[in-house]
Structure formats: C-alpha cells, structure tokens
SEKOLBA-414386 format. One record per atom (N, C-alpha, C): chain; z, y, x; residue number from 0. Coordinates in pm, whole numbers, plus 50000, padded with zeros to 5 digits. Layout:
<romars>
ROMAR   unit      zz      yy      xx   pos
ROMAR      A       Z       Y       X   NUM
...
</romars>
This chain:
<romars>
ROMAR   unit      zz      yy      xx   pos
ROMAR      A   50000   49880   50083     0
ROMAR      A   50000   50000   50000     0
ROMAR      A   50000   50126   50087     0
ROMAR      A   50075   50125   50195     1
ROMAR      A   50083   50242   50282     1
ROMAR      A   49949   50273   50348     1
ROMAR      A   49871   50170   50375     2
ROMAR      A   49740   50191   50438     2
ROMAR      A   49648   50268   50344     2
ROMAR      A   49654   50237   50215     3
ROMAR      A   49570   50308   50118     3
ROMAR      A   49609   50456   50112     3
ROMAR      A   49738   50482   50114     4
ROMAR      A   49785   50621   50108     4
ROMAR      A   49744   50695   50235     4
ROMAR      A   49754   50629   50350     5
ROMAR      A   49714   50692   50476     5
ROMAR      A   49565   50727   50475     5
ROMAR      A   49483   50641   50415     6
ROMAR      A   49339   50670   50406     6
ROMAR      A   49315   50793   50320     6
ROMAR      A   49390   50806   50210     7
ROMAR      A   49373   50922   50123     7
ROMAR      A   49420   51049   50191     7
ROMAR      A   49529   51042   50268     8
ROMAR      A   49578   51159   50341     8
ROMAR      A   49475   51203   50444     8
ROMAR      A   49417   51107   50515     9
ROMAR      A   49314   51139   50614     9
ROMAR      A   49191   51201   50548     9
ROMAR      A   49149   51145   50435    10
ROMAR      A   49033   51199   50363    10
ROMAR      A   49063   51339   50310    10
ROMAR      A   49186   51360   50266    11
ROMAR      A   49225   51492   50215    11
ROMAR      A   49216   51597   50325    11
ROMAR      A   49262   51563   50444    12
ROMAR      A   49256   51658   50556    12
ROMAR      A   49112   51679   50601    12
ROMAR      A   49035   51572   50610    13
ROMAR      A   48898   51580   50659    13
ROMAR      A   48809   51664   50568    13
ROMAR      A   48824   51646   50438    14
ROMAR      A   48738   51714   50341    14
ROMAR      A   48804   51835   50277    14
ROMAR      A   48924   51870   50324    15
ROMAR      A   48998   51988   50276    15
ROMAR      A   49016   51986   50124    15
ROMAR      A   49070   51876   50074    16
ROMAR      A   49092   51860   49931    16
ROMAR      A   49236   51893   49895    16
ROMAR      A   49256   51943   49775    17
ROMAR      A   49391   51970   49728    17
ROMAR      A   49452   51840   49674    17
ROMAR      A   49581   51843   49648    18
ROMAR      A   49648   51726   49592    18
ROMAR      A   49589   51690   49456    18
ROMAR      A   49555   51792   49379    19
ROMAR      A   49497   51770   49246    19
ROMAR      A   49361   51700   49257    19
ROMAR      A   49280   51741   49355    20
ROMAR      A   49150   51677   49374    20
ROMAR      A   49166   51531   49412    20
ROMAR      A   49260   51504   49501    21
ROMAR      A   49283   51365   49544    21
ROMAR      A   49330   51282   49425    21
ROMAR      A   49416   51338   49343    22
ROMAR      A   49465   51266   49225    22
ROMAR      A   49349   51232   49131    22
ROMAR      A   49260   51328   49107    23
ROMAR      A   49147   51303   49018    23
ROMAR      A   49054   51196   49075    23
ROMAR      A   49027   51204   49205    24
ROMAR      A   48937   51108   49269    24
ROMAR      A   48997   50968   49265    24
ROMAR      A   49127   50958   49288    25
ROMAR      A   49193   50827   49284    25
ROMAR      A   49189   50769   49143    25
ROMAR      A   49209   50855   49041    26
ROMAR      A   49205   50809   48903    26
ROMAR      A   49065   50759   48865    26
ROMAR      A   48963   50818   48926    27
ROMAR      A   48826   50773   48901    27
ROMAR      A   48794   50644   48974    27
ROMAR      A   48880   50606   49067    28
ROMAR      A   48862   50480   49138    28
ROMAR      A   48767   50488   49255    28
ROMAR      A   48746   50608   49309    29
ROMAR      A   48656   50623   49423    29
ROMAR      A   48725   50578   49551    29
ROMAR      A   48644   50542   49649    30
ROMAR      A   48691   50493   49777    30
ROMAR      A   48700   50610   49874    30
ROMAR      A   48814   50630   49943    31
ROMAR      A   48825   50743   50036    31
ROMAR      A   48727   50734   50152    31
ROMAR      A   48684   50614   50187    32
ROMAR      A   48589   50597   50296    32
ROMAR      A   48448   50643   50258    32
ROMAR      A   48420   50653   50128    33
ROMAR      A   48287   50689   50080    33
ROMAR      A   48274   50838   50048    33
ROMAR      A   48379   50916   50067    34
ROMAR      A   48373   51057   50032    34
ROMAR      A   48273   51134   50118    34
ROMAR      A   48243   51088   50236    35
ROMAR      A   48145   51153   50321    35
ROMAR      A   48007   51155   50258    35
ROMAR      A   47975   51053   50181    36
ROMAR      A   47846   51048   50112    36
ROMAR      A   47840   51154   50002    36
ROMAR      A   47953   51179   49940    37
ROMAR      A   47958   51279   49834    37
ROMAR      A   47947   51419   49894    37
ROMAR      A   48010   51439   50009    38
ROMAR      A   48012   51570   50075    38
ROMAR      A   47894   51582   50171    38
ROMAR      A   47774   51566   50119    39
ROMAR      A   47654   51567   50201    39
ROMAR      A   47563   51682   50160    39
ROMAR      A   47622   51798   50129    40
ROMAR      A   47546   51908   50074    40
ROMAR      A   47457   51979   50175    40
ROMAR      A   47478   51958   50305    41
ROMAR      A   47394   52025   50405    41
ROMAR      A   47256   51959   50412    41
ROMAR      A   47250   51828   50393    42
ROMAR      A   47122   51758   50395    42
ROMAR      A   47058   51753   50257    42
ROMAR      A   47138   51745   50156    43
ROMAR      A   47088   51738   50019    43
ROMAR      A   47136   51863   49946    43
ROMAR      A   47056   51967   49951    44
ROMAR      A   47100   52098   49903    44
ROMAR      A   47124   52104   49753    44
ROMAR      A   47076   52008   49679    45
ROMAR      A   47099   52009   49535    45
ROMAR      A   47242   51968   49501    45
ROMAR      A   47314   51909   49596    46
ROMAR      A   47454   51872   49572    46
ROMAR      A   47543   51993   49595    46
ROMAR      A   47638   52010   49507    47
ROMAR      A   47735   52119   49525    47
ROMAR      A   47835   52080   49633    47
ROMAR      A   47875   52174   49718    48
ROMAR      A   47972   52141   49823    48
ROMAR      A   48109   52114   49764    48
ROMAR      A   48187   52031   49834    49
ROMAR      A   48326   52011   49796    49
ROMAR      A   48401   52140   49823    49
ROMAR      A   48512   52165   49752    50
ROMAR      A   48584   52291   49771    50
ROMAR      A   48630   52310   49915    50
ROMAR      A   48628   52433   49959    51
ROMAR      A   48667   52465   50097    51
ROMAR      A   48814   52491   50107    51
</romars>
C-alpha cells in the first residue's frame, strides 16, 4: 500500500498537481505511471496542459 502512495506523491511533485487533482485522478482509477502520456501538450498541441 505504501508503494502506491509513494508513486502518487512522486507523480504529484513531477506534474505539479494539487491534492484535489490527485484525489480526482485516483478516484478515476488512473495509473500514476501513465500521467506523462496525459501531460504531453508540447507535442500534441490540441491537449490542454495540466495545471501549473
């Protein structure tokens, strides 16, 4: 269980997410390792950037 939380903390720091964003993403069942694909707005300009 602690490993899952550590992954979310690392993803939160890497992508500059708030606690509320992490809570929503976890409730949706997304994988913290896959958030880099979501935050790909520099290559795919049609995607909105994650909050700064």
